ROTI-542198 format. One record per residue (C-alpha): y, x, z. Coordinates in steps of 0.001 Angstrom, whole numbers. Layout:
<nodes>
<node <Y; X; Z>>
...
</nodes>
This chain:
<nodes>
<node <48997; 75299; 131870>>
<node <51308; 76711; 134544>>
<node <54736; 77477; 133060>>
<node <55903; 81075; 133312>>
<node <58753; 81811; 135720>>
<node <62142; 81918; 133983>>
<node <62664; 85580; 134880>>
<node <59318; 86495; 133281>>
<node <60228; 84683; 130081>>
<node <63570; 86495; 130030>>
<node <61819; 89824; 130545>>
<node <59426; 89100; 127683>>
<node <62361; 88219; 125445>>
<node <64143; 91438; 126372>>
<node <60999; 93463; 125642>>
<node <60669; 91820; 122238>>
<node <64324; 92545; 121462>>
<node <63876; 96179; 122451>>
<node <60818; 96459; 120200>>
<node <62776; 95097; 117240>>
<node <65667; 97423; 117990>>
<node <63315; 100414; 118252>>
<node <61648; 99543; 114952>>
<node <65058; 99215; 113282>>
<node <66213; 102509; 114775>>
<node <63084; 104225; 113500>>
<node <63666; 103061; 109918>>
<node <64710; 106025; 107759>>
<node <68397; 106083; 106918>>
<node <70242; 107838; 104096>>
<node <73830; 108847; 104846>>
<node <76209; 109244; 101896>>
<node <79648; 110802; 102430>>
<node <82079; 110741; 99499>>
<node <85856; 110614; 99345>>
<node <86056; 110740; 103126>>
<node <84009; 107548; 103429>>
<node <80592; 107321; 105055>>
<node <77931; 104807; 104038>>
<node <74458; 104417; 105472>>
<node <71527; 102953; 103577>>
<node <67980; 102004; 104501>>
<node <65159; 101855; 101986>>
<node <65354; 98059; 102088>>
<node <69085; 97945; 101408>>
<node <68757; 100388; 98505>>
<node <65829; 98490; 97007>>
<node <67942; 95324; 97117>>
<node <70620; 96844; 94851>>
<node <70758; 95427; 91305>>
<node <70426; 98828; 89602>>
<node <66927; 99572; 90924>>
<node <64384; 100272; 88175>>
<node <60713; 101150; 87954>>
<node <60784; 104750; 86796>>
<node <57875; 106849; 85542>>
<node <58212; 110626; 85784>>
<node <55630; 112240; 83457>>
<node <55647; 115662; 85172>>
<node <56817; 115264; 88733>>
<node <57856; 118628; 90210>>
<node <56630; 117955; 93742>>
<node <53395; 116089; 92989>>
<node <52514; 118084; 89863>>
<node <51441; 114939; 88038>>
<node <52665; 111652; 86616>>
<node <54382; 109474; 89239>>
<node <55993; 106036; 89206>>
<node <58821; 105152; 91579>>
<node <61273; 102442; 92500>>
<node <64522; 104294; 91871>>
<node <68279; 103860; 91765>>
<node <70621; 105871; 89524>>
<node <72304; 108418; 91780>>
<node <75638; 107555; 90181>>
<node <75435; 104143; 91891>>
<node <75760; 105928; 95245>>
<node <78754; 108025; 94164>>
<node <81599; 105628; 93305>>
<node <84872; 107442; 92724>>
<node <83325; 110931; 92691>>
<node <84897; 113117; 90005>>
<node <82750; 115006; 87509>>
<node <84122; 118319; 88776>>
<node <82980; 117724; 92353>>
<node <79864; 119035; 94093>>
<node <77285; 117113; 96119>>
<node <75072; 118576; 98822>>
<node <71611; 117039; 99252>>
<node <70292; 117824; 102733>>
<node <66641; 117314; 103641>>
<node <65111; 116760; 107061>>
<node <63336; 120146; 106955>>
<node <66527; 122205; 106473>>
<node <66473; 122389; 102662>>
<node <69980; 121990; 101212>>
<node <70861; 121932; 97501>>
<node <74432; 121767; 96214>>
<node <74557; 120219; 92747>>
<node <77459; 119671; 90334>>
<node <78538; 116037; 90118>>
<node <78687; 116093; 86327>>
<node <74899; 116497; 86243>>
<node <74364; 113694; 88741>>
<node <76748; 111294; 86988>>
<node <75440; 111851; 83440>>
<node <74127; 108685; 81811>>
<node <73810; 109412; 78076>>
<node <70354; 108946; 76587>>
<node <69890; 112619; 75689>>
<node <71303; 114014; 78935>>
<node <69344; 114688; 82125>>
<node <69685; 111629; 84351>>
<node <69426; 111701; 88121>>
<node <67684; 108971; 90133>>
<node <67070; 108519; 93818>>
<node <63422; 107543; 94245>>
<node <62948; 105227; 97232>>
<node <59666; 105099; 99103>>
<node <58631; 101481; 99596>>
<node <57658; 101110; 103276>>
<node <54509; 99078; 102612>>
<node <53418; 101293; 99688>>
<node <53915; 104905; 100801>>
<node <53623; 107762; 98364>>
<node <50682; 110174; 98586>>
<node <50897; 113266; 100809>>
<node <52353; 116387; 99235>>
<node <49578; 118585; 100647>>
<node <45993; 117968; 101605>>
<node <45672; 117657; 105362>>
<node <49379; 116965; 105879>>
<node <50529; 113329; 105903>>
<node <54109; 114183; 104840>>
<node <55210; 112626; 101542>>
<node <58267; 113305; 99379>>
<node <59913; 110282; 100944>>
<node <61709; 108409; 102099>>
<node <64319; 109490; 99522>>
<node <63719; 111931; 96683>>
<node <65976; 113139; 93849>>
<node <64071; 112911; 90554>>
<node <65142; 113469; 86966>>
<node <64658; 112035; 83498>>
<node <64995; 114625; 80704>>
<node <65391; 117554; 83144>>
<node <64748; 120059; 80361>>
<node <67975; 119000; 78636>>
<node <70077; 120276; 81528>>
<node <68042; 123296; 82667>>
<node <67173; 121462; 85889>>
<node <65035; 123748; 88052>>
<node <62408; 122608; 90599>>
<node <64734; 123445; 93504>>
<node <67083; 120741; 92194>>
<node <64482; 118059; 93015>>
<node <65084; 117822; 96793>>
<node <62739; 115494; 98673>>
<node <62889; 114140; 102210>>
<node <66629; 113696; 101664>>
<node <68564; 112389; 104667>>
<node <72168; 113047; 103621>>
<node <74248; 113292; 100439>>
<node <77746; 114637; 100935>>
<node <80653; 115535; 98666>>
<node <81500; 119174; 99375>>
<node <83240; 122172; 97844>>
<node <81035; 124558; 95810>>
<node <78815; 126814; 97907>>
<node <80706; 130037; 97159>>
<node <84017; 128421; 98017>>
<node <82731; 127253; 101384>>
<node <80945; 130528; 102123>>
<node <82875; 133478; 100611>>
<node <80411; 135929; 102230>>
<node <77924; 134903; 99515>>
<node <80162; 136041; 96681>>
<node <79893; 139326; 94770>>
<node <82844; 141692; 94849>>
<node <85889; 140271; 93082>>
<node <87069; 141674; 89763>>
<node <83658; 141722; 88090>>
<node <83288; 140577; 84493>>
<node <82314; 136909; 84227>>
<node <79162; 137763; 82262>>
<node <78083; 140592; 84571>>
<node <74445; 140537; 85655>>
<node <75446; 140335; 89321>>
<node <77686; 137329; 88718>>
<node <74940; 135571; 86778>>
<node <72519; 136468; 89548>>
<node <74715; 134765; 92125>>
<node <74785; 131528; 90112>>
<node <71004; 131645; 89661>>
<node <70524; 132337; 93380>>
<node <72613; 129267; 94242>>
<node <70168; 127102; 92277>>
<node <66919; 128775; 93283>>
<node <67285; 130862; 96452>>
<node <70161; 129622; 98591>>
<node <68630; 126150; 98874>>
<node <66229; 127629; 101453>>
<node <67828; 130910; 102550>>
<node <71132; 132052; 103940>>
<node <72693; 135357; 102894>>
<node <75137; 137245; 105088>>
<node <74433; 134470; 107612>>
<node <76240; 132098; 105231>>
<node <75015; 128941; 103527>>
<node <73700; 125457; 104261>>
<node <69933; 125986; 104314>>
<node <67849; 126759; 107387>>
<node <64276; 127118; 106083>>
<node <63877; 130776; 105111>>
<node <65129; 134052; 106594>>
<node <68499; 135551; 105741>>
<node <68444; 137617; 102552>>
<node <70870; 140343; 103619>>
<node <71022; 140893; 107372>>
<node <69780; 142792; 109077>>
<node <68051; 144003; 105884>>
<node <68103; 142990; 102258>>
<node <64632; 142618; 100638>>
<node <65600; 145302; 98101>>
<node <65795; 147696; 101064>>
<node <62293; 147151; 102435>>
<node <60212; 146183; 99385>>
<node <59454; 148193; 96274>>
<node <60886; 146545; 93191>>
<node <57422; 145688; 91827>>
<node <56418; 144128; 95172>>
<node <59615; 142087; 95333>>
<node <58999; 140783; 91832>>
<node <55468; 139840; 92857>>
<node <56787; 138082; 95962>>
<node <59158; 135953; 93878>>
<node <56592; 135164; 91186>>
<node <53731; 134385; 93578>>
<node <54424; 134806; 97313>>
<node <50782; 134343; 98312>>
<node <49757; 137271; 96089>>
<node <51787; 139611; 98295>>
<node <50933; 138225; 101721>>
<node <48372; 135477; 102114>>
<node <49629; 132920; 104623>>
<node <48370; 129305; 104782>>
<node <51648; 128183; 106383>>
<node <53850; 129743; 103718>>
<node <56399; 127372; 102194>>
<node <58016; 129537; 99545>>
<node <57071; 128384; 96030>>
<node <56327; 130794; 93229>>
<node <58912; 131070; 90450>>
<node <57056; 131302; 87152>>
<node <58694; 132727; 83998>>
<node <59066; 129147; 82769>>
<node <61255; 128367; 85787>>
<node <62858; 131787; 86249>>
<node <62776; 133828; 83017>>
<node <62601; 137614; 83309>>
<node <66295; 137990; 82505>>
<node <67215; 135551; 85274>>
<node <64915; 137349; 87712>>
<node <66567; 140661; 86791>>
<node <69978; 139121; 87448>>
<node <68896; 137804; 90872>>
<node <67622; 141265; 91793>>
<node <70910; 142771; 90610>>
<node <72800; 140331; 92840>>
<node <70608; 141161; 95836>>
<node <71037; 144922; 95316>>
<node <74793; 144433; 95047>>
<node <74949; 142358; 98233>>
<node <73004; 144997; 100173>>
<node <76293; 146936; 100163>>
<node <78310; 143904; 101289>>
<node <76650; 143103; 104615>>
<node <78353; 141249; 107409>>
<node <77932; 142420; 110995>>
<node <75226; 140771; 113057>>
<node <76648; 138821; 115977>>
<node <75885; 140406; 119343>>
</nodes>
């Protein structure tokens, strides 16, 4: 056999190195920022941690059935984070949920407990939708005992790419807040807190917020200004019943997820904010 020229062997070695580097670069990475420190994790590095467990979720929010995952307690990723802090979970599609750290750090048997499910590269999860290969991976926040902490479906972010310690949403974006001086138990104030959990994970309002999936809820128009109240209720309960659209992403909020009182409070908040618009940038 004729030996290959040295330069050809070197070129082959370089090509192999580039292939390895490209494969490594393509591996999904989770970025965690807490206490001013940034850590990056791959699925492999997370699966190698000693706290990983095999976790069965009887009623998975995203898959609507029983699912079993390799998962790590979220608290293991948040060393030094105080219970009064807030954590923002950002997904690749623009979904962004800000959750209180005390929920994420809870570990008592009867409390809701947060886990980061990790998609094993050689055993991918099933697609979320028929005809679309996208799964809930590579990183997905799942819960044990969610009913004990009133955890709503929008607090199960999937496709997570970044977890970051941040100030509460209203503190970072004052344009989201109702007028000051309102009673703490006012319907509008409750509506704001409910909107943070259920609405502002996908939408902005007054051009303020972290999410980038849905349209703004106040400018140029608030939905209470262009939809009858009964139609707006129908939109929130079952979006496809109001306008059929195969590409629609908005989920329906059933009474089990958003009781009538909570829905009334959200509508009160939206009506209130219609009179607190910010100017559209030119």
